[in-house]
BALUMKOL-184755 format. One line per field, with one value per residue (C-alpha): residue number from 1; chain; z, x, y. Coordinates in steps of 0.05 Angstrom, whole numbers. Example, Ala and Ser with C-alpha at 12.3 -4.5 7.8 and 13.67 -1.06 7.14 Angstrom:
REM residues 2
num (1 | 2)
cadena (A | A)
c3 (156 | 143)
c1 (246 | 273)
c2 (-90 | -21)
//
This chain:
REM residues 396
num (1 | 2 | 3 | 4 | 5 | 6 | 7 | 8 | 9 | 10 | 11 | 12 | 13 | 14 | 15 | 16 | 17 | 18 | 19 | 20 | 21 | 22 | 23 | 24 | 25 | 26 | 27 | 28 | 29 | 30 | 31 | 32 | 33 | 34 | 35 | 36 | 37 | 38 | 39 | 40 | 41 | 42 | 43 | 44 | 45 | 46 | 47 | 48 | 49 | 50 | 51 | 52 | 53 | 54 | 55 | 56 | 57 | 58 | 59 | 60 | 61 | 62 | 63 | 64 | 65 | 66 | 67 | 68 | 69 | 70 | 71 | 72 | 73 | 74 | 75 | 76 | 77 | 78 | 79 | 80 | 81 | 82 | 83 | 84 | 85 | 86 | 87 | 88 | 89 | 90 | 91 | 92 | 93 | 94 | 95 | 96 | 97 | 98 | 99 | 100 | 101 | 102 | 103 | 104 | 105 | 106 | 107 | 108 | 109 | 110 | 111 | 112 | 113 | 114 | 115 | 116 | 117 | 118 | 119 | 120 | 121 | 122 | 123 | 124 | 125 | 126 | 127 | 128 | 129 | 130 | 131 | 132 | 133 | 134 | 135 | 136 | 137 | 138 | 139 | 140 | 141 | 142 | 143 | 144 | 145 | 146 | 147 | 148 | 149 | 150 | 151 | 152 | 153 | 154 | 155 | 156 | 157 | 158 | 159 | 160 | 161 | 162 | 163 | 164 | 165 | 166 | 167 | 168 | 169 | 170 | 171 | 172 | 173 | 174 | 175 | 176 | 177 | 178 | 179 | 180 | 181 | 182 | 183 | 184 | 185 | 186 | 187 | 188 | 189 | 190 | 191 | 192 | 193 | 194 | 195 | 196 | 197 | 198 | 199 | 200 | 201 | 202 | 203 | 204 | 205 | 206 | 207 | 208 | 209 | 210 | 211 | 212 | 213 | 214 | 215 | 216 | 217 | 218 | 219 | 220 | 221 | 222 | 223 | 224 | 225 | 226 | 227 | 228 | 229 | 230 | 231 | 232 | 233 | 234 | 235 | 236 | 237 | 238 | 239 | 240 | 241 | 242 | 243 | 244 | 245 | 246 | 247 | 248 | 249 | 250 | 251 | 252 | 253 | 254 | 255 | 256 | 257 | 258 | 259 | 260 | 261 | 262 | 263 | 264 | 265 | 266 | 267 | 268 | 269 | 270 | 271 | 272 | 273 | 274 | 275 | 276 | 277 | 278 | 279 | 280 | 281 | 282 | 283 | 284 | 285 | 286 | 287 | 288 | 289 | 290 | 291 | 292 | 293 | 294 | 295 | 296 | 297 | 298 | 299 | 300 | 301 | 302 | 303 | 304 | 305 | 306 | 307 | 308 | 309 | 310 | 311 | 312 | 313 | 314 | 315 | 316 | 317 | 318 | 319 | 320 | 321 | 322 | 323 | 324 | 325 | 326 | 327 | 328 | 329 | 330 | 331 | 332 | 333 | 334 | 335 | 336 | 337 | 338 | 339 | 340 | 341 | 342 | 343 | 344 | 345 | 346 | 347 | 348 | 349 | 350 | 351 | 352 | 353 | 354 | 355 | 356 | 357 | 358 | 359 | 360 | 361 | 362 | 363 | 364 | 365 | 366 | 367 | 368 | 369 | 370 | 371 | 372 | 373 | 374 | 375 | 376 | 377 | 378 | 379 | 380 | 381 | 382 | 383 | 384 | 385 | 386 | 387 | 388 | 389 | 390 | 391 | 392 | 393 | 394 | 395 | 396)
cadena (A | A | A | A | A | A | A | A | A | A | A | A | A | A | A | A | A | A | A | A | A | A | A | A | A | A | A | A | A | A | A | A | A | A | A | A | A | A | A | A | A | A | A | A | A | A | A | A | A | A | A | A | A | A | A | A | A | A | A | A | A | A | A | A | A | A | A | A | A | A | A | A | A | A | A | A | A | A | A | A | A | A | A | A | A | A | A | A | A | A | A | A | A | A | A | A | A | A | A | A | A | A | A | A | A | A | A | A | A | A | A | A | A | A | A | A | A | A | A | A | A | A | A | A | A | A | A | A | A | A | A | A | A | A | A | A | A | A | A | A | A | A | A | A | A | A | A | A | A | A | A | A | A | A | A | A | A | A | A | A | A | A | A | A | A | A | A | A | A | A | A | A | A | A | A | A | A | A | A | A | A | A | A | A | A | A | A | A | A | A | A | A | A | A | A | A | A | A | A | A | A | A | A | A | A | A | A | A | A | A | A | A | A | A | A | A | A | A | A | A | A | A | A | A | A | A | A | A | A | A | A | A | A | A | A | A | A | A | A | A | A | A | A | A | A | A | A | A | A | A | A | A | A | A | A | A | A | A | A | A | A | A | A | A | A | A | A | A | A | A | A | A | A | A | A | A | A | A | A | A | A | A | A | A | A | A | A | A | A | A | A | A | A | A | A | A | A | A | A | A | A | A | A | A | A | A | A | A | A | A | A | A | A | A | A | A | A | A | A | A | A | A | A | A | A | A | A | A | A | A | A | A | A | A | A | A | A | A | A | A | A | A | A | A | A | A | A | A | A | A | A | A | A | A | A | A | A | A | A | A | A | A | A | A | A | A | A | A | A | A | A | A | A | A | A | A | A | A | A | A | A | A | A | A | A | A | A | A | A | A | A | A | A | A | A | A)
c3 (2478 | 2545 | 2546 | 2581 | 2627 | 2627 | 2703 | 2700 | 2672 | 2708 | 2701 | 2683 | 2720 | 2784 | 2771 | 2731 | 2656 | 2606 | 2575 | 2500 | 2490 | 2471 | 2543 | 2599 | 2594 | 2635 | 2683 | 2724 | 2797 | 2820 | 2783 | 2820 | 2885 | 2877 | 2888 | 2959 | 2990 | 2997 | 2976 | 2993 | 2929 | 2955 | 2990 | 2967 | 2956 | 2908 | 2872 | 2862 | 2833 | 2783 | 2762 | 2752 | 2709 | 2665 | 2659 | 2639 | 2587 | 2554 | 2551 | 2519 | 2466 | 2451 | 2474 | 2507 | 2493 | 2536 | 2476 | 2498 | 2562 | 2589 | 2620 | 2653 | 2649 | 2691 | 2655 | 2598 | 2531 | 2499 | 2553 | 2536 | 2461 | 2472 | 2517 | 2464 | 2408 | 2450 | 2475 | 2413 | 2360 | 2366 | 2362 | 2291 | 2270 | 2225 | 2230 | 2178 | 2212 | 2184 | 2198 | 2181 | 2238 | 2300 | 2334 | 2276 | 2270 | 2345 | 2335 | 2282 | 2330 | 2384 | 2337 | 2324 | 2398 | 2416 | 2359 | 2319 | 2243 | 2212 | 2148 | 2143 | 2102 | 2117 | 2089 | 2117 | 2155 | 2108 | 2088 | 2120 | 2099 | 2058 | 2053 | 1982 | 2001 | 2061 | 2018 | 1966 | 2019 | 2049 | 1981 | 1966 | 2031 | 2056 | 2117 | 2149 | 2206 | 2239 | 2222 | 2272 | 2257 | 2295 | 2305 | 2313 | 2295 | 2342 | 2314 | 2255 | 2279 | 2226 | 2243 | 2205 | 2170 | 2216 | 2192 | 2120 | 2142 | 2183 | 2123 | 2081 | 2137 | 2150 | 2077 | 2073 | 2137 | 2178 | 2246 | 2266 | 2328 | 2340 | 2378 | 2398 | 2451 | 2435 | 2406 | 2447 | 2487 | 2436 | 2368 | 2351 | 2358 | 2370 | 2363 | 2328 | 2272 | 2268 | 2275 | 2312 | 2358 | 2409 | 2420 | 2470 | 2501 | 2563 | 2625 | 2610 | 2541 | 2518 | 2582 | 2617 | 2674 | 2696 | 2674 | 2705 | 2668 | 2602 | 2582 | 2529 | 2505 | 2470 | 2441 | 2497 | 2451 | 2423 | 2492 | 2514 | 2454 | 2471 | 2532 | 2527 | 2470 | 2509 | 2510 | 2577 | 2647 | 2668 | 2600 | 2591 | 2581 | 2586 | 2652 | 2680 | 2657 | 2685 | 2753 | 2753 | 2736 | 2793 | 2847 | 2822 | 2834 | 2791 | 2789 | 2813 | 2851 | 2816 | 2810 | 2861 | 2862 | 2786 | 2784 | 2833 | 2790 | 2728 | 2759 | 2770 | 2699 | 2673 | 2714 | 2682 | 2613 | 2622 | 2651 | 2589 | 2543 | 2528 | 2465 | 2418 | 2465 | 2483 | 2410 | 2391 | 2443 | 2419 | 2346 | 2364 | 2401 | 2339 | 2291 | 2333 | 2345 | 2273 | 2245 | 2292 | 2279 | 2204 | 2211 | 2241 | 2180 | 2209 | 2163 | 2184 | 2162 | 2141 | 2097 | 2134 | 2113 | 2157 | 2217 | 2280 | 2339 | 2383 | 2362 | 2304 | 2273 | 2247 | 2204 | 2239 | 2207 | 2155 | 2190 | 2217 | 2282 | 2298 | 2345 | 2372 | 2440 | 2450 | 2425 | 2473 | 2532 | 2514 | 2507 | 2574 | 2608 | 2583 | 2612 | 2554 | 2546 | 2473 | 2442 | 2399 | 2329 | 2314 | 2240 | 2206 | 2140 | 2163 | 2227 | 2263 | 2329 | 2355 | 2394 | 2428 | 2435 | 2485 | 2560 | 2606 | 2557 | 2513 | 2454 | 2499 | 2523 | 2451 | 2434 | 2490 | 2460 | 2394 | 2430 | 2467 | 2401 | 2370 | 2430 | 2428 | 2354 | 2367 | 2424 | 2379 | 2323 | 2275 | 2227 | 2194 | 2213 | 2142 | 2132 | 2084 | 2012 | 2012 | 2068 | 2029 | 1967 | 2006 | 2032 | 1962 | 1935 | 1989 | 1994 | 1919)
c1 (685 | 717 | 793 | 812 | 872 | 917 | 916 | 844 | 863 | 895 | 969 | 993 | 1057 | 1016 | 1000 | 936 | 943 | 898 | 847 | 849 | 787 | 714 | 693 | 707 | 747 | 787 | 742 | 749 | 771 | 705 | 667 | 707 | 698 | 623 | 623 | 650 | 581 | 531 | 458 | 394 | 362 | 291 | 308 | 276 | 343 | 364 | 297 | 309 | 377 | 347 | 295 | 348 | 389 | 329 | 307 | 377 | 384 | 318 | 340 | 406 | 365 | 331 | 261 | 226 | 154 | 149 | 144 | 203 | 222 | 286 | 290 | 355 | 372 | 423 | 481 | 530 | 515 | 499 | 447 | 414 | 415 | 381 | 330 | 314 | 307 | 267 | 220 | 206 | 204 | 140 | 142 | 114 | 160 | 220 | 284 | 332 | 400 | 452 | 522 | 591 | 629 | 624 | 568 | 520 | 534 | 522 | 454 | 438 | 461 | 416 | 357 | 372 | 376 | 311 | 274 | 255 | 257 | 312 | 350 | 420 | 459 | 532 | 579 | 643 | 694 | 707 | 642 | 577 | 507 | 476 | 405 | 393 | 414 | 367 | 310 | 321 | 321 | 256 | 223 | 242 | 214 | 148 | 149 | 206 | 178 | 241 | 313 | 370 | 430 | 495 | 512 | 587 | 615 | 674 | 704 | 727 | 713 | 662 | 611 | 550 | 502 | 443 | 405 | 408 | 386 | 329 | 302 | 301 | 266 | 210 | 199 | 176 | 134 | 181 | 212 | 285 | 322 | 391 | 450 | 485 | 526 | 592 | 566 | 509 | 532 | 585 | 551 | 485 | 424 | 372 | 301 | 280 | 330 | 337 | 274 | 277 | 231 | 284 | 359 | 405 | 470 | 512 | 538 | 611 | 618 | 616 | 584 | 646 | 614 | 633 | 605 | 543 | 481 | 455 | 392 | 339 | 309 | 244 | 183 | 131 | 75 | 121 | 140 | 67 | 52 | 109 | 76 | 82 | 133 | 195 | 224 | 258 | 235 | 296 | 308 | 237 | 242 | 167 | 163 | 222 | 189 | 121 | 152 | 190 | 126 | 90 | 143 | 204 | 245 | 284 | 251 | 314 | 376 | 405 | 479 | 473 | 545 | 547 | 485 | 517 | 580 | 538 | 504 | 572 | 592 | 529 | 547 | 616 | 585 | 539 | 596 | 639 | 585 | 542 | 542 | 574 | 633 | 644 | 643 | 690 | 741 | 738 | 745 | 806 | 835 | 825 | 855 | 917 | 928 | 916 | 962 | 1017 | 1009 | 1010 | 1075 | 1103 | 1079 | 1016 | 956 | 883 | 835 | 784 | 786 | 779 | 706 | 685 | 731 | 690 | 711 | 707 | 760 | 808 | 832 | 903 | 935 | 992 | 1060 | 1091 | 1158 | 1172 | 1198 | 1128 | 1091 | 1026 | 1031 | 1099 | 1074 | 1015 | 1061 | 1107 | 1049 | 1021 | 1089 | 1086 | 1017 | 970 | 925 | 906 | 856 | 867 | 839 | 773 | 779 | 781 | 815 | 878 | 918 | 900 | 895 | 852 | 863 | 804 | 799 | 742 | 746 | 778 | 833 | 851 | 896 | 957 | 947 | 940 | 1008 | 1037 | 1004 | 1040 | 1106 | 1096 | 1082 | 1145 | 1187 | 1155 | 1171 | 1243 | 1249 | 1221 | 1269 | 1213 | 1240 | 1173 | 1101 | 1075 | 1025 | 1033 | 1017 | 966 | 927 | 921 | 902 | 848 | 821 | 820 | 783 | 731 | 719 | 710)
c2 (781 | 798 | 790 | 726 | 728 | 667 | 672 | 648 | 581 | 521 | 513 | 442 | 457 | 455 | 382 | 385 | 374 | 406 | 358 | 369 | 327 | 339 | 326 | 313 | 376 | 425 | 462 | 525 | 519 | 549 | 493 | 441 | 479 | 479 | 403 | 408 | 414 | 358 | 369 | 332 | 308 | 321 | 386 | 451 | 483 | 429 | 431 | 505 | 490 | 441 | 492 | 545 | 498 | 483 | 555 | 578 | 523 | 539 | 612 | 591 | 555 | 622 | 605 | 665 | 644 | 581 | 534 | 492 | 455 | 427 | 358 | 336 | 263 | 224 | 190 | 202 | 233 | 167 | 152 | 218 | 208 | 141 | 173 | 226 | 175 | 126 | 179 | 222 | 168 | 128 | 53 | 55 | 112 | 110 | 150 | 174 | 173 | 221 | 195 | 219 | 188 | 145 | 183 | 181 | 106 | 99 | 132 | 80 | 25 | 55 | 51 | -22 | -37 | -3 | -36 | 26 | 26 | 68 | 80 | 109 | 159 | 145 | 198 | 169 | 211 | 269 | 302 | 325 | 305 | 360 | 386 | 362 | 291 | 292 | 319 | 264 | 210 | 236 | 242 | 170 | 142 | 172 | 126 | 165 | 206 | 234 | 253 | 251 | 296 | 302 | 376 | 366 | 298 | 295 | 231 | 275 | 345 | 362 | 416 | 393 | 442 | 433 | 494 | 469 | 400 | 429 | 467 | 403 | 364 | 413 | 429 | 357 | 356 | 312 | 323 | 336 | 312 | 340 | 310 | 374 | 339 | 373 | 439 | 468 | 527 | 549 | 539 | 572 | 527 | 581 | 554 | 618 | 606 | 531 | 488 | 422 | 383 | 363 | 368 | 336 | 358 | 345 | 380 | 366 | 398 | 470 | 497 | 469 | 430 | 360 | 292 | 262 | 285 | 310 | 347 | 346 | 412 | 397 | 429 | 423 | 399 | 345 | 321 | 319 | 275 | 227 | 195 | 119 | 118 | 101 | 31 | 43 | 59 | 100 | 134 | 160 | 235 | 245 | 209 | 249 | 314 | 295 | 280 | 346 | 384 | 349 | 352 | 390 | 327 | 279 | 210 | 174 | 196 | 258 | 274 | 330 | 353 | 354 | 398 | 446 | 449 | 460 | 520 | 552 | 534 | 568 | 630 | 632 | 620 | 681 | 723 | 708 | 732 | 671 | 629 | 680 | 694 | 621 | 602 | 659 | 636 | 565 | 587 | 628 | 568 | 526 | 576 | 588 | 514 | 492 | 545 | 524 | 450 | 462 | 499 | 435 | 397 | 366 | 363 | 366 | 312 | 364 | 425 | 491 | 498 | 440 | 449 | 456 | 500 | 438 | 387 | 378 | 313 | 308 | 254 | 219 | 236 | 190 | 191 | 120 | 150 | 176 | 128 | 156 | 123 | 155 | 222 | 217 | 203 | 260 | 309 | 286 | 296 | 368 | 379 | 362 | 301 | 292 | 244 | 182 | 180 | 147 | 136 | 69 | 89 | 126 | 135 | 199 | 235 | 292 | 356 | 388 | 464 | 469 | 477 | 528 | 546 | 605 | 619 | 627 | 556 | 533 | 563 | 522 | 461 | 473 | 484 | 419 | 383 | 411 | 389 | 320 | 311 | 331 | 281 | 226 | 244 | 264 | 317 | 333 | 317 | 312 | 255 | 197 | 214 | 157 | 191 | 255 | 217 | 180 | 246 | 276 | 215 | 211 | 286 | 294)
//
């Protein structure tokens, strides 16, 4: 991986804090700069930009044979997940939802809203769904047609074993849909190694663009067969794709400036070395940050085996002087915006390691955390014994 100079990254001392979140995230100056020009949504230049985005994303997924297509969709990640589920699951289909956090549960809630049958495996916050569990659920219910898996569950930071899940799904003749919202671009999801019918991700995640659209990468034959499935006019992936094939245009007003920024983000992604290099930088960010936080006494929610190179969840310290809102404000004053926890069982917070940051920045994060604890009068960041006991019980 090319060596990254700290000069390439924004300096919070210049007034822009680092976003230690799973997206929106800290972007390069050139990505921001790309949004300074206006584009006509029907213009040939913008249509060429859209085609370039789609071609590059299909290439990132590893397809060189033309078997997959990319369809950009306006809106946030949740809009795009709903568009994938609503388009690829027929009205008489049934989905096995694999959940181990808020986003798997949101997929189940989406199925309920759109009126599709589903069943749920809920693993809680600590453990991933495994291939043998998926296989057993499919064997027990022949009516299940599709499985939806979350690639990286950012509410806890678990990187789920999608390859293992895929093998179980296709060994039983079912179809896999993947929510790779927070992983695609940094974690391998090559169609030649991991089989799936469609996956969805977003511009403002590991490719380091800005919010405004997501994209579905799907097997072309599967998309062709999905005509008429969707419950929604604006979220219909097939209709969006058909219009793009016909005219090269988005059906409705596209986020033109966001597309321009994303093209620049894709250029930087390729310049860095693509998926392997981006993933390696994020993994190094995680390792440096986690080691430093553990030296302060913080404990990760997850065992090392399941830590993603995207975001890490930490237990809040047991010390009564620790108040998360105060810790958040102190970290922000030092140039770092962290993320609240999203667990129901124990108090926690999260630190993202993606975005335009390197290991040098992560060392500054740890230093800021140490200073913040001192200012709060927290002598040690060790979590409550009950939190560790709960983890041990649920992860057993």
